[in-house]
C-alpha angles and dihedrals in degrees: 000000000000100000095169093064095062105023141048117228109230108163153340135247108240109177148326120276110196139340101282100070097280115157133188112224134187114222132196103244091222091059095044090086091051096058114110107195091205092060129066127260118209129237122187108239119176090344094307127109103239121193117232125187123210116243093176130011123180119175112220106198126284111008104336133094140175111232140178118198121212109264092016099094103137131071090236093057091043092053089061089066098051111122093017121130122236121220138191121212114254091237085096106099134191115246104225091197084074090066137058096233093209087064089065090071108113094027118129110248123216133180126207092239105023097044117207107015101176141268128317100245101173145000117224115198096204112176109266090353114060111180142188118229111219120188119211122175088338094308126113124237116188114205120187116238096244124152089218090059098044112079101174144349117205111190091184095059093027094234133138118195122206138190097210124188110267112269099021097110090043091050091060094039094053096049 
């Protein structure tokens, strides 16, 4: 199963925390703001992405939380989830209106398939088609500013993550 293509890894289940299904989870700080407690998260069980709903969620400083999932209300059931990774569906989009796009200049740019693709060197506010200029090995890659393509922006680590159309990076690199 190619989990990375449809889901965003946002955390790991570390250990149980009590007898009523409580679990301690480690959460990527960047993903914490994307969690919607009314929607499912996904955990890979026997090769399948299984939806789990939060019954209880209590952030415990930094990047940890105590959680209880619906229908996982005993320590025995909770133990079966230890070591599993938690995923959010990629339908969550970054709202570019929350950012001054000129401030993204200098950020590291990464793509789901191509990995690190370079550094954002400029922002062009073309009418009806704003673009980021990303430089990679002295070559220019133009990426449209489109909320469907931008998966996350992390100001702390100065990283912007994309889900670019297959072949876009190769197109610019092969010119």
